[in-house]
C-alpha positions in Angstrom: 6.1 31.7 0.7 2.8 31.3 2.6 -0.9 30.8 2.2 -3.8 31.8 4.5 -5.4 29.0 6.4 -7.2 28.1 9.6 -4.8 27.3 12.4 -5.5 24.3 14.6 -4.3 23.7 18.1 -2.0 21.1 16.7 -0.2 23.9 14.7 -1.6 22.5 11.5 -3.4 24.7 9.0 -6.6 23.9 7.1 -7.5 25.5 3.7 -11.2 24.9 4.7 -13.1 25.1 8.0 -15.7 22.3 7.7 -18.0 20.7 10.1 -17.8 16.9 9.6 -20.5 14.5 10.6 -19.8 10.8 10.1 -20.7 7.4 11.4 -18.7 4.6 13.1 -20.8 2.0 11.3 -23.2 1.9 8.4 -26.1 1.2 10.8 -25.9 4.8 12.0 -26.1 6.4 8.6 -29.7 7.3 8.9 -28.9 10.0 11.5 -25.9 11.2 9.5 -28.1 11.6 6.4 -30.8 13.4 8.5 -28.2 15.9 9.8 -26.9 16.4 6.2 -30.4 17.3 5.1 -30.9 19.7 8.0 -27.5 21.4 7.4 -26.6 21.2 3.6 -23.4 23.1 4.2 -21.8 20.5 6.5 -19.8 17.5 5.3 -22.0 14.4 6.0 -20.0 11.2 5.4 -21.8 7.9 5.5 -19.7 4.9 6.4 -20.2 2.2 3.8 -19.2 -0.7 6.1 -20.4 -2.5 9.2 -19.2 -5.2 11.6 -18.9 -8.0 9.1 -15.2 -7.4 8.5 -11.9 -8.8 9.6 -9.6 -7.1 12.0 -7.4 -5.6 9.3 -10.5 -4.2 7.5 -12.0 -2.8 10.7 -8.6 -1.2 11.6 -8.4 0.4 8.2 -11.9 1.8 8.6 -11.0 3.3 12.0 -7.7 4.7 10.6 -9.3 6.4 7.5 -12.4 7.8 9.2 -10.4 9.1 12.2 -7.8 10.4 9.7 -10.6 12.3 7.9 -11.8 13.7 11.2 -8.2 14.8 12.0 -7.7 16.4 8.5 -6.7 20.1 9.0 -9.7 21.1 6.8 -12.1 19.9 9.4 -12.8 22.5 12.1 -15.1 20.3 14.2 -16.4 16.7 14.0 -19.4 14.8 15.2 -19.3 11.0 15.1 -22.5 9.0 15.3 -22.3 5.4 16.6 -25.0 2.7 16.9 -23.7 1.3 20.2 -23.0 -2.4 19.6 -20.4 -2.1 16.7 -16.9 -3.6 16.9 -15.1 -0.3 16.9 -17.0 2.1 19.1 -17.6 5.7 18.1 -15.6 7.0 21.1 -12.4 5.3 19.7 -12.7 7.5 16.6 -13.1 10.6 18.7 -10.2 9.7 21.0 -7.8 9.8 18.0 -8.6 13.4 17.3 -6.9 16.3 19.1 -6.9 20.0 18.7 -10.5 20.6 17.6 -14.1 20.2 19.0 -15.2 16.6 18.7 -18.4 15.0 20.1 -19.9 11.5 20.1 -23.6 10.4 20.0 -24.9 6.9 20.3 -28.3 5.8 18.8 -29.0 2.8 21.0 -30.6 3.9 24.3 -31.9 7.1 22.7 -33.3 6.3 19.2 -32.7 7.9 15.9 -35.1 10.9 16.3 -33.6 11.9 19.7 -30.1 11.4 18.4 -30.8 13.6 15.4 -32.2 16.3 17.7 -29.1 16.2 19.8 -26.9 16.3 16.7 -28.7 19.4 15.5 -27.9 21.2 18.7 -24.3 20.1 18.6 -23.9 21.3 15.0 -25.4 24.7 15.9 -22.8 25.0 18.7 -20.0 24.0 16.3 -21.2 26.7 13.8 -21.0 29.3 16.5 -17.5 28.2 17.5 -16.2 28.1 14.0 -17.7 31.4 12.9 -15.1 33.4 14.9 -12.2 31.7 13.2 -10.4 33.6 10.5 -7.7 32.8 8.0 -4.2 33.6 9.1 -0.8 33.5 7.4 0.4 29.9 7.3 3.9 28.5 6.5 4.0 26.9 3.0 5.8 23.9 4.7 2.4 23.0 6.3 0.8 22.3 2.9 0.4 18.7 1.8 -0.8 18.2 -1.8 -2.3 14.8 -2.9 -1.7 13.8 -6.5 -4.1 11.6 -8.3 -5.3 10.6 -11.8 -8.4 8.9 -13.1 -10.3 8.4 -16.4 -6.9 8.5 -18.1 -6.2 8.6 -21.8 -3.2 8.5 -24.1 -2.5 12.2 -23.4 -2.4 11.8 -19.6 1.3 11.1 -19.7 1.9 13.8 -22.3 0.1 16.9 -21.0 -1.7 16.9 -17.6 0.5 14.5 -15.6 3.8 16.1 -16.6 2.4 19.5 -15.9 1.2 18.4 -12.5 4.7 17.0 -12.0 6.2 20.4 -12.8 3.8 22.0 -10.3 4.7 19.4 -7.7 8.4 20.3 -8.1 7.5 23.9 -7.5 5.6 23.0 -4.4 8.6 21.0 -3.1 11.0 23.8 -4.0 8.9 26.3 -1.9 8.9 23.9 1.1 5.5 22.2 0.7 5.0 18.4 0.5 3.2 16.2 -2.0 2.1 12.6 -2.1 1.2 10.3 -4.9 -0.4 6.9 -4.8 -2.1 4.2 -6.9 0.4 1.3 -6.6 -1.4 -0.6 -9.4 -0.4 2.2 -11.7 3.2 2.0 -10.7 3.6 -1.5 -12.1 6.6 -1.6 -14.5 8.1 1.6 -13.0 9.7 0.2 -9.8 13.2 0.5 -11.2 12.6 4.2 -12.0 11.0 5.1 -8.6 13.7 3.1 -6.7 16.4 5.4 -8.1 14.5 8.5 -6.9 14.4 7.4 -3.3 16.7 9.2 -0.9 18.1 6.0 0.7 18.7 2.5 -0.6 16.5 1.1 2.1 13.5 3.2 1.0 14.3 2.3 -2.6 14.1 -1.4 -1.7 10.8 -0.8 0.1 9.2 0.9 -2.8 10.4 -1.6 -5.3 9.1 -4.5 -3.1 5.8 -2.8 -2.7 5.3 -2.5 -6.5 6.6 -6.0 -7.3 4.5 -7.7 -4.6 1.4 -5.9 -5.8 2.1 -7.0 -9.4 2.6 -10.6 -8.3 -0.7 -10.5 -6.5 -2.5 -9.2 -9.5 -0.9 -11.9 -11.7 -2.2 -14.5 -9.2 -5.7 -13.1 -9.5 -5.9 -12.3 -13.2 -3.4 -14.6 -14.9 -2.8 -13.7 -18.5 -5.0 -10.7 -18.3 -2.8 -9.0 -15.6 -1.2 -6.7 -18.1 -4.7 -5.3 -19.1 -5.9 -4.1 -15.7 -7.0 -0.8 -17.1 -10.6 0.4 -17.6 -12.5 0.2 -21.0 -12.4 4.0 -21.0 -8.6 4.0 -20.7 -8.4 1.7 -23.7 -10.9 3.8 -25.7 -8.7 6.8 -24.8 -5.7 5.1 -26.4 -3.9 3.3 -23.6 -2.8 -0.2 -24.4 -1.5 -1.7 -21.1 -1.0 -1.0 -17.4 2.8 -0.4 -18.0 2.0 2.3 -20.6 -0.4 3.9 -18.1 2.1 3.6 -15.3 4.8 5.4 -17.2 2.5 8.3 -17.6 1.0 8.1 -14.1 4.3 8.6 -12.3 5.1 11.8 -14.1 2.6 13.5 -11.7 5.4 13.1 -9.1 7.8 15.4 -11.0 11.5 14.9 -10.5 11.9 15.6 -6.7 13.6 12.9 -4.6 11.2 10.5 -2.8 11.6 10.9 0.9 9.1 8.4 2.3 6.5 5.7 1.6 3.6 5.5 4.0 0.8 3.1 4.6 -2.8 3.7 3.4 -4.2 6.6 5.3 -1.2 7.0 7.6 -0.2 10.6 8.4 3.4 11.2 7.1 6.2 12.5 9.4 8.5 13.8 6.7 8.4 16.7 4.3 8.9 16.4 0.5 7.7 14.0 -2.2 6.1 10.8 -0.8 4.3 7.7 -1.9 1.1 6.5 -0.1 0.4 2.8 -0.4 -3.0 2.7 -2.0 -5.2 1.4 -4.9 -5.9 2.7 -8.3 -9.6 3.1 -7.5 -10.2 6.9 -7.4 -12.6 7.1 -4.5 -10.5 4.9 -2.1 -7.3 6.6 -3.2 -8.6 10.1 -2.4 -10.0 8.9 0.9 -6.6 7.6 1.8 -4.9 10.9 0.8 -7.5 12.9 2.9 -6.8 10.6 5.9 -3.1 11.3 5.5 -3.8 14.9 6.0 -3.7 16.3 2.4 -5.5 19.6 2.4 -5.8 19.7 -1.5 -5.8 17.0 -4.1 -4.8 17.6 -7.8 -6.5 15.1 -10.0 -5.8 14.7 -13.8 -8.3 13.2 -16.1 -8.5 12.5 -19.9 -11.9 10.9 -20.2 -13.4 13.1 -17.6 -14.7 12.4 -14.1 -16.5 14.8 -11.7 -15.6 12.9 -8.5 -14.2 14.8 -5.6 -13.8 13.8 -1.9 -15.3 15.0 1.4 -13.7 18.0 3.1 -10.8 18.2 0.7 -10.9 20.4 -2.4 -10.1 18.4 -5.6 -8.7 20.3 -8.6 -9.5 18.7 -11.9 -6.9 19.0 -14.7 -8.1 17.9 -18.1 -5.5 16.3 -20.5 -7.3 17.6 -23.6 -9.4 20.5 -24.7 -12.3 18.3 -26.0 -12.9 16.9 -22.5 -12.4 20.3 -20.9 -15.1 21.8 -23.1 -17.5 18.8 -22.9 -17.2 18.7 -19.1 -17.3 22.5 -18.4 -18.1 22.9 -14.8 -16.4 19.7 -13.8 -12.8 20.5 -14.8 -10.8 23.5 -13.5 -7.7 23.6 -15.7 -7.1 22.7 -19.3 -3.7 21.1 -19.9 -4.8 20.4 -23.5 -3.3 23.9 -24.3 0.1 22.1 -24.4 -1.1 20.5 -27.6 -3.6 23.1 -28.9 -1.9 26.4 -28.0 1.8 25.5 -27.8 2.1 26.1 -24.1 5.0 24.4 -22.4 4.6 21.8 -19.7 6.3 24.3 -17.3 3.9 27.0 -18.2 0.8 24.8 -17.5 2.6 23.6 -14.4 2.9 27.2 -13.1 -0.8 27.6 -13.9 -1.6 24.6 -11.8 0.6 25.9 -9.0 -1.0 29.3 -9.0 -4.5 27.8 -9.1 -3.7 25.5 -6.2 -2.4 28.4 -4.2 -5.7 30.3 -4.9 -7.6 27.2 -3.7 -5.5 27.1 -0.6 -6.6 30.7 0.0 -10.3 29.9 -0.4 -11.1 29.6 -4.1 -13.7 26.8 -4.7 -13.0 24.0 -7.2 -15.7 22.6 -9.5 -16.0 19.4 -7.4 -16.7 21.5 -4.3 -19.2 23.7 -6.1 -21.0 20.6 -7.4 -20.7 18.8 -4.0 -19.5 15.7 -5.7 -18.1 14.0 -2.6 -18.3 10.1 -2.9 -16.5 8.3 0.0 -15.2 4.8 0.3 -12.1 3.5 2.0 -9.9 0.5 1.2 -11.8 -2.5 2.7 -9.2 -5.1 1.7 -5.9 -4.7 3.5 -2.8 -3.9 1.4 0.5 -4.9 3.0 3.6 -2.7 2.6 
């Protein structure tokens, strides 16, 4: 099986061919914003953070932004630096291979001059990318991120199991998939441990979840079992364990072959875990930095959020939300309840839709340009 993507010099394949403009530090965001206004079709990502961070946080920022620049969906990248920041813009660029990358520094030139230089670079990038065409790509080069947000009591009944069925199909055809949200694995460590391909990996996954639970209990005390949003509770969820049992069904039944750090590119193929938070925006940023070309995102309450450079497919758990948020959701898994469809049938629908997205079909989040971006500022230890 194959899809049609944009081949990179690294032999990776993107499902999009974006120009990315981003900053190495928040002080340079004015130029990034100006270039985004000049070229509305580019991906302009503003770094939310600056130099007032610890070494772990600064390293995470470098890893995630450089990872986004390296994502196969990015055809060319421009990084804007201020000049006096802790991690210089050139260090982000040095991490990227196999595509056009340029660096501009504001100090010594000023914002206006830097913006003018950026305009010329983007025009050059556009000319370079215009000649690139989609070509047949091996299915094994596809990495699908799995995510949920704004969950309700049906998340673990309809959308998440259907995504799990689709994930099993992707794995069967040779693609890879990655799920995250360690907070929403609490109470399921014994289940995930059994799915790992080696005892050592099982121990690693179990320790990751238990350590995270201990940390939450230290921070929240007796309220630790209720670390779910008001919307989750309004939607019928009672505790983090109930939410977790539904959350992990997105991962289907395939063996877990690896557990990677937040934003780290995997080296294995199959079903994987990325160490990451439950917070939607940071989780999606981490998946994009890992190299996921597409993210499938289930929601019960409804959320329009996507992520820069990576198409996000929204799967509604129920028909009411699908209808109310028409234009924000792509697939209605509520048909499992309303129309008697099986989990497998909706899983195949998700699989087919994802393949269409890989071949160029736009998702609602892309059409709406809903692309918030934030990376995990506080280090999570594996």
